[in-house]
N, C-alpha and C positions, 0 to 999 in steps of 0.2 A: 860108766853108767849106761844101762841098757835103754834103748829107744823103744818104749812100749808101744808106741803107735805103729811103728814099722813091724813089730813083731805081731801085732794084732792083724795087720792087713795081709801079712805073708802066710799066716797059718790058714790052710784051707782043708783041714781035716773034718770039718763039719759042714752040714747043709741044713738050710731052713726051708721047710715046706709049710707054707701057711696059705690057707685058702683066701682068696681075694687080695693078696699082696701084689701091689703094683710097684716095682722098684723105680720106675721112671719118675715117680713123684718125690723121690728122695735124693738128696745130695750126697755124693760120696765124698768122704773126707772130713776134715775138722774145720769148723767156721773160724774166721779170723779172730773173733772175739775170744774164742776158747783156746787159741794157740799158746797163750802165755801160761795156761794152767795144764799143759801137757804132762808135767811131772807129778802132779797131784791126782793120785788115784781116786780120791773121794769126789772129784769133779766129773768123772767119767766122760772126759772130753771125747772119747771115741764114739760115744753113743748120743751126745748132746744134740747134734743136728737132727738125728733120726727121731729122737724123743720130741723135739719141738715140732717137726714136720708132722708127726703122727698126732700130737695134740691139736695143731691147727686144723688138720683135716678132720678130726673128730669133732671139733667145735663147729665146723660148718655142717657137718652131717647131722648132729644132734641139736642144732639151735632151735629153740622154741619158735613156732610160727605165731602169727597174730591170732590171738584167740579171745581177746577181751570183748570183742563185739558180739561173741556167742554168749557171754555170761550176763544173765539177766539179774541175778541175785547180788552180784558184787560189781562195784565200778572201780576206776583207777584209784581214787582217793581212799576207799575202804581197803584195797589191796596194799597201798603204800603204808597204812596204819598197821596192817597185819604183819608186813615185813619188818617194819620198825620194832613191833612187839617181839617177833621171833629173834631178831638180833639182840634185843635187850636180855631175853631169856638165855640165849646162847652165851652172851658175855657173862651174866650173872652165875650161871652154873659151870662155867668154864668147859663147855662142851667141845668135842672134837670137831674140826673144820668140815668133816663130812656131813 
């Protein structure tokens, strides 16, 4: 049986040029929790660590700032009611998560 992880890391026939990419923020290799799924290609264990690190950095970058104090027309209770209604509509019509 071929070791797909070793094949992945030994192939160097491509390069990635991406603006703003800082490789020092990413961990090389496969996380310990993903090592048991190395043989399953659907789990993309080679990319899982990078995917999660990218999502965590994007989450910090795009996190909404405190803005409710600027809203004079709506308060926290009204916003909670609106969110509850949106969730109900979402579930009723089985909308996509996006």
